[in-house]
Each structure stands twice: as structure tokens, then as C-alpha cells.
N, C-alpha and C positions, 0 to 999 in steps of 0.2 A: 918426255915432252907434256908441258904440262895440262891436266886435265880440269875443263872449262869450268866443272862444280868447286875442284876448293881453288880458280882460279876469280869466278865472281865475288865466292867469302871472301879469301885475301882483299878487295875493289871493299866492299859493306864494313873490311871490319875496318880498314883505312879509311876508309868516309867517315868507323862514327869515331876513331882515334884523333880524327885532323879537326870533328865538332865538338869529339869533348877538349881538346888541345885550346877549343876558339879560333878557331878558322871560322872566317865567317861564310854563310850561307848559300852566298850567293858566286863562291870563289869554290861550293865546295860541290853544294849543288848539281850544278849542271857539269863536274868534273865525270864528282858521281859515275854523272846519268850517262857522261858518257866512254866512259866506262864499262858499263854494268851492259850498254848496246854495243856494244860492238861486240863484247865477248858474248851475248845475244849473235846475234849474228852470226858469231863467230864459225857455231852450230848450226844452222840450216842456213847454211851456206851450198852444198853440197845441191841444196833442193832444186834450185833458181836457173841452172839451167832445163831443168826440167818444166816449168809454171810456164820459160819463156818457148817452147816448143808447146804445149800450150794453148799456148796466145792465153796467158792466164795473166799477166804480171800485174794487174788490177790487183786481183786481189793478194798479190804478192807486195805491190807498197800497201796495203791499210794489216799488215799484219806483219813488216817493219813499225808504217805506224803504229800499232799498239806493242810490240812492244817498243818503245821507246818511249810511249805516258807512260809504258809499265816499270823501267828504269827510274823512274825521272819520280812514282813512288815509290822508290820502295830504296832511290840514292833519298827518299825526302825522310821516311822510317829512317834509315840506318841516322841519318843527322840528328832527328828527332832524341834518335835512345841516346847518342854519343853527348848530346844537351843534355835531358837529363840529368843522364849517368853524372860529368862534368855540377849541375845544380845538386844532385842527393849530396855527395863528398863537397864541396862546400857547404849548405847546412847542418853539421854537424860538428 
């Protein structure tokens, strides 16, 4: 089976590659953020029944929101790196 860390790296590299190729940010960034959020939530899905039994669904929802925001930040960063390298290569 896939190692989640490798899958996240592949998603980030693909996002930088899409940015390098000139895909608009409003297409690539939400797609990358969604994929990164899914891979992150997959890592912690086994904890959901424990949170539910403890009656702590609100803190779990906060963690999901933080994971989504962090995924959006990393997707934006990867997009920026891809565009930066495209700019550097085109400037020479």
C-alpha cells in the first residue's frame, strides 16, 4: 500500500509542476489543498471513533479545520515555488 508521506510529497511536487506549466492558481491550489487535506485526514481517521466516544467532536472538527487551512497554505507555497522556478528559467 502507499506510504501517506510519499503520497503527500507526490501531490506537492505535482502541484509545483502544474504551476510551472502555467496552470492558473484558482484551478491548481484548491485541487492541491483538497488532495492534501484528504491525505492528512486519512492519517487520523482511526481516531474518529475515540473522539466520538469521548464526546469530543467539536475539538475534532477544529483539528479538521486546521488541517484544511494548513493544506491550503502548503498548496499555495508549492504553487508559488513552481511559479518562481518558471520565472527564474524564463528570465535567463
